[in-house]
C-alpha positions as CSV (number, residue, x, y, z in Angstrom):
1,M,-95.3,-26.0,-88.8
2,R,-93.6,-23.5,-86.6
3,P,-91.5,-24.6,-83.7
4,K,-92.9,-23.6,-80.3
5,I,-90.8,-20.8,-78.9
6,A,-91.1,-19.8,-75.3
7,K,-92.6,-16.3,-75.1
8,K,-90.6,-15.4,-72.0
9,A,-86.9,-15.3,-71.5
10,P,-85.6,-18.4,-69.7
11,G,-84.5,-16.5,-66.6
12,E,-87.7,-14.4,-66.4
13,R,-89.6,-17.1,-64.4
14,L,-86.6,-17.5,-62.2
15,V,-86.4,-13.8,-61.4
16,K,-90.2,-13.7,-60.8
17,R,-90.0,-16.4,-58.2
18,M,-87.0,-14.9,-56.5
19,P,-87.8,-13.3,-53.1
20,L,-87.5,-9.5,-52.8
21,R,-84.5,-9.8,-50.4
22,T,-82.5,-11.7,-53.0
23,K,-83.4,-9.2,-55.7
24,W,-82.4,-6.4,-53.4
25,I,-79.0,-7.9,-52.6
26,L,-78.2,-8.7,-56.2
27,C,-79.2,-5.3,-57.6
28,A,-77.4,-3.5,-54.8
29,A,-74.2,-5.4,-55.4
30,A,-74.4,-5.1,-59.2
31,G,-75.2,-1.4,-59.0
32,I,-72.2,-0.7,-56.7
33,L,-69.9,-2.7,-58.9
34,L,-71.1,-1.1,-62.2
35,F,-71.0,2.4,-60.7
36,G,-67.5,2.0,-59.4
37,F,-66.2,0.4,-62.6
38,G,-67.9,3.1,-64.7
39,L,-66.2,5.8,-62.7
40,S,-62.8,4.2,-63.1
41,V,-63.3,3.9,-66.9
42,V,-64.3,7.6,-67.0
43,A,-61.2,8.5,-65.0
44,T,-59.1,6.4,-67.4
45,A,-60.6,8.2,-70.4
46,A,-59.8,11.5,-68.8
47,F,-56.3,10.4,-68.2
48,K,-56.0,9.3,-71.9
49,K,-57.3,12.7,-73.0
50,G,-54.7,14.4,-70.8
51,M,-52.0,12.2,-72.5
52,N,-53.1,13.5,-75.9
53,E,-54.3,10.1,-77.1
54,A,-56.5,9.9,-80.3
55,F,-59.9,11.5,-80.0
56,Y,-61.9,8.3,-80.7
57,I,-60.0,6.3,-78.0
58,W,-60.7,8.5,-75.1
59,F,-64.2,9.5,-76.4
60,L,-65.3,5.9,-76.7
61,L,-63.7,5.0,-73.4
62,G,-65.5,7.9,-71.7
63,L,-68.8,7.0,-73.3
64,Y,-68.4,3.4,-72.2
65,G,-67.6,4.6,-68.7
66,L,-70.6,6.9,-68.6
67,I,-72.9,4.0,-69.8
68,L,-71.5,1.8,-67.0
69,T,-72.0,4.5,-64.4
70,S,-75.6,5.1,-65.5
71,L,-76.3,1.3,-65.4
72,G,-74.9,1.2,-61.9
73,L,-77.2,4.0,-60.9
74,V,-80.2,2.3,-62.4
75,C,-79.3,-0.9,-60.6
76,L,-79.0,1.0,-57.3
77,G,-82.4,2.6,-58.0
78,Q,-83.9,-0.9,-58.5
79,A,-82.3,-2.0,-55.3
80,V,-83.8,0.9,-53.4
81,R,-87.2,0.0,-54.9
82,F,-86.9,-3.6,-53.8
83,R,-85.9,-2.5,-50.3
84,L,-89.0,-0.2,-50.1
85,L,-91.2,-3.1,-51.3
86,M,-89.7,-5.3,-48.6
87,D,-90.4,-2.7,-45.9
88,I,-93.9,-2.0,-47.1
89,N,-94.7,-5.8,-47.2
90,K,-93.3,-6.1,-43.7
91,K,-95.6,-3.3,-42.4
92,M,-98.6,-4.7,-44.3
93,N,-98.1,-8.2,-42.9
94,K,-97.8,-6.7,-39.4
95,Q,-101.1,-4.7,-39.9
96,E,-102.7,-7.8,-41.4
97,K,-101.9,-9.8,-38.4
98,E,-103.2,-7.1,-36.0
99,L,-106.4,-6.9,-38.0
100,A,-106.8,-10.7,-38.0
101,K,-106.4,-10.7,-34.2
102,Q,-109.0,-7.9,-33.9
103,I,-111.4,-9.7,-36.2
104,K,-110.9,-12.9,-34.2
105,K,-111.6,-11.1,-31.0
106,L,-114.7,-9.5,-32.5
107,N,-115.9,-12.8,-33.8
108,H,-115.4,-14.3,-30.3
109,L,-117.4,-11.4,-28.8
110,G,-120.1,-11.8,-31.4
111,E,-120.4,-15.5,-30.5
112,V,-120.6,-14.7,-26.8
113,L,-123.3,-12.1,-27.5
114,R,-125.2,-14.5,-29.8
115,N,-125.1,-17.2,-27.1
116,K,-126.4,-14.7,-24.5
117,E,-129.2,-13.7,-26.9
118,D,-130.0,-17.3,-27.6
119,K,-130.2,-18.0,-23.9
120,K,-132.5,-15.0,-23.4
121,V,-134.8,-16.2,-26.2
122,E,-134.8,-19.7,-24.7
123,K,-135.6,-18.3,-21.3
124,K,-138.5,-16.3,-22.7
125,E,-139.8,-19.4,-24.6
126,D,-139.5,-21.4,-21.4
127,K,-141.4,-18.8,-19.5
128,K,-144.1,-18.7,-22.1
129,D,-144.3,-22.5,-22.0
130,D,-144.4,-22.4,-18.2
131,R,-147.2,-19.8,-18.3
132,K,-149.1,-21.9,-20.8
133,G,-148.6,-25.0,-18.7
134,K,-149.7,-23.2,-15.5
135,L,-152.8,-21.8,-17.3
136,N,-153.7,-25.3,-18.6
137,N,-153.2,-26.7,-15.1
138,Q,-155.3,-23.9,-13.5
139,R,-158.1,-24.6,-16.1
140,K,-158.0,-28.3,-15.2
141,V,-158.2,-27.5,-11.5
142,N,-161.0,-24.9,-11.9
143,E,-163.1,-27.1,-14.2
144,K,-165.4,-29.4,-12.4
145,P,-165.0,-33.0,-13.4
146,R,-167.5,-34.0,-16.0
147,V,-169.5,-36.8,-14.9
148,D,-171.5,-38.5,-17.6
149,K,-174.9,-39.5,-16.5
150,Q,-175.0,-43.2,-16.4
151,E,-178.2,-44.9,-16.6
152,N,-179.4,-46.5,-13.5
153,P,-180.0,-50.2,-14.2
154,A,-183.0,-50.3,-11.9
155,T,-184.8,-47.8,-14.0
156,T,-184.5,-49.5,-17.2
157,D,-187.2,-51.6,-18.7
158,E,-185.1,-54.6,-19.2
159,V,-185.1,-55.6,-15.6
């Protein structure tokens, strides 16, 4: 059996969970330090070349300095990227809040309008019911009371 090996590096989850502000600060600080140190190593290499040191010494030192300088610039670029993401997120959150307020306001207006429409419908139904009730009352008033002819007990044969 093969041992279970984590597919991700141990610090990768840590970096993913890290807030943008922390990433920005770390990248900016590392970039400035690497860039500055790389420049000083390049200057040392130039000094050694001027002192007629062996070729491989000042060449490798200069190459090392240029690599450090490039890494510093890459870190600074990442820091700029994180800062831009922070600013964009801030603006998006602000716009999202404004939209939420507008939606809430529109929902409230929609409820008010629905309530008004419901009241209008209820009034119309009440008026219809009132009209039907009045018509039924008028019919009852206009109708003559029905009197069933009752048999006169004196006219019957049983008496």
